[in-house]
C-alpha positions in Angstrom: 47.1 5.6 22.7 43.4 6.9 22.7 43.3 7.0 19.0 44.9 3.6 18.8 42.2 2.3 20.9 39.4 3.9 18.9 41.2 2.5 15.5 41.3 -1.1 17.1 37.7 -0.7 18.3 36.5 0.3 15.0 38.0 -2.6 13.4 36.2 -5.0 16.0 32.9 -3.7 15.2 33.7 -3.9 11.4 34.4 -7.3 11.9 31.2 -8.0 14.2 29.1 -6.4 11.4 30.5 -8.8 8.8 30.3 -11.8 11.2 26.6 -10.7 11.4 26.1 -10.7 7.9 27.8 -14.2 7.3 25.4 -15.4 10.0 22.4 -13.9 8.4 23.5 -15.5 5.0 23.0 -18.9 6.6 19.4 -18.6 7.9 16.1 -19.7 6.3 15.0 -18.5 2.7 12.3 -15.6 2.2 11.0 -14.0 -1.0 13.6 -11.6 -2.6 13.3 -8.0 -3.2 12.5 -7.0 -6.7 11.2 -10.7 -7.5 7.7 -11.9 -8.3 5.0 -12.5 -5.8 5.2 -16.4 -6.7 8.5 -16.6 -4.5 6.5 -15.9 -1.4 4.4 -19.2 -1.8 7.3 -21.4 -2.2 9.1 -19.9 1.0 5.7 -20.3 2.8 5.9 -23.9 2.2 9.4 -24.6 3.0 9.5 -22.7 6.3 6.0 -24.2 7.2 5.3 -20.6 8.0 1.5 -19.0 8.0 1.0 -16.2 5.6 -1.6 -13.5 6.2 -2.3 -11.3 3.3 -3.6 -7.7 3.7 -4.9 -6.0 0.3 -4.3 -2.3 0.1 -5.2 0.5 -2.8 -1.6 0.7 -3.9 -0.1 -2.6 -2.9 -0.6 -5.7 -0.6 1.2 -7.1 2.4 2.1 -10.6 2.8 3.0 -11.3 6.0 4.8 -14.5 6.8 5.3 -15.7 10.5 8.0 -18.6 10.9 7.4 -21.2 13.8 10.4 -19.3 15.5 8.4 -16.0 15.7 10.2 -14.4 13.0 7.8 -11.9 11.0 8.9 -11.0 7.5 6.4 -8.7 5.5 6.8 -8.4 1.7 5.1 -5.4 0.1 3.8 -6.4 -3.2 2.9 -3.8 -6.1 -0.3 -4.3 -8.3 2.1 -5.7 -11.0 3.1 -8.5 -8.7 6.7 -7.6 -7.7 8.2 -7.5 -4.2 9.2 -3.9 -3.9 9.7 -3.8 0.0 10.3 -6.2 2.7 10.4 -5.8 6.5 11.8 -8.2 9.2 11.4 -8.4 13.0 12.6 -11.2 15.5 15.5 -13.5 15.0 17.8 -12.3 12.0 16.4 -13.3 8.5 18.4 -14.3 5.8 19.5 -10.8 4.1 21.2 -12.4 1.0 17.7 -14.1 0.3 15.4 -11.2 1.2 17.7 -8.8 -0.6 18.1 -11.1 -3.9 20.3 -9.4 -6.6 20.5 -6.3 -4.2 22.7 -8.2 -1.6 26.2 -7.5 -3.0 25.3 -3.8 -3.2 24.0 -3.9 0.4 27.2 -5.7 1.8 29.6 -3.2 -0.1 27.7 -0.2 1.6 27.8 -1.8 4.9 31.2 -2.5 5.0 31.9 1.2 4.2 29.9 2.3 7.4 31.9 3.7 10.2 32.0 1.8 13.5 30.4 4.6 15.3 26.9 3.7 14.3 26.8 0.7 16.5 24.9 -2.1 15.6 22.4 -0.1 13.2 22.8 -0.2 9.5 21.3 2.6 7.1 22.2 2.3 3.6 20.6 4.7 0.9 22.1 4.3 -2.7 19.5 6.1 -4.5 17.5 3.3 -5.5 18.3 0.7 -2.8 17.2 1.6 0.8 18.0 -0.6 3.8 17.9 0.1 7.7 18.3 -2.5 10.2 19.0 -2.6 13.9 19.2 -5.0 17.0 21.1 -7.8 18.4 21.8 -11.5 17.2 18.5 -12.5 18.8 16.2 -9.7 17.8 16.6 -7.7 14.9 14.1 -5.2 13.3 14.6 -3.9 9.6 13.5 -2.9 6.1 14.7 -2.8 2.6 12.8 -1.1 -0.3 13.6 -0.2 -4.0 12.5 3.5 -4.4 12.3 2.9 -8.4 9.6 -0.1 -7.7 7.6 1.8 -5.1 4.0 2.2 -6.7 3.0 5.8 -7.2 1.0 7.2 -4.4 3.2 5.5 -1.8 5.8 6.8 0.3 9.0 4.9 1.9 7.7 5.9 5.1 4.9 3.7 4.9 6.9 0.6 4.8 7.6 -0.7 8.4 
């Protein structure tokens, strides 16, 4: 009987994760992972968000804050490519944030066990996604190992 309940709980948690993913897909748009820096400018105008650019020696960080308080940080390489994104606050649109990598994320997230609760950790070699929180407050990051500029570590992305 105990195993049956655990199995039911696992199914419910998986359904909850999928429901959260569907909810995230319907949120506002942001710059996409792996795309050109110009996508950030159009997102800023659409969301009426403030953007602050912090230049660095290996990359720049474009930090966008929406009127609802969500903070999205896009890490841009010297070549002008968004190689990482982070989010904090109300759930962001992961389909837009991850762009062409969203399908890979959904497949990997659906294979995770329910025992991890509401946190997600995906590492498929190139794509790394970490996210945790609840429906009103989520923190996360995603980056492409193959796009990270030389001299930069994934540990710097937060």
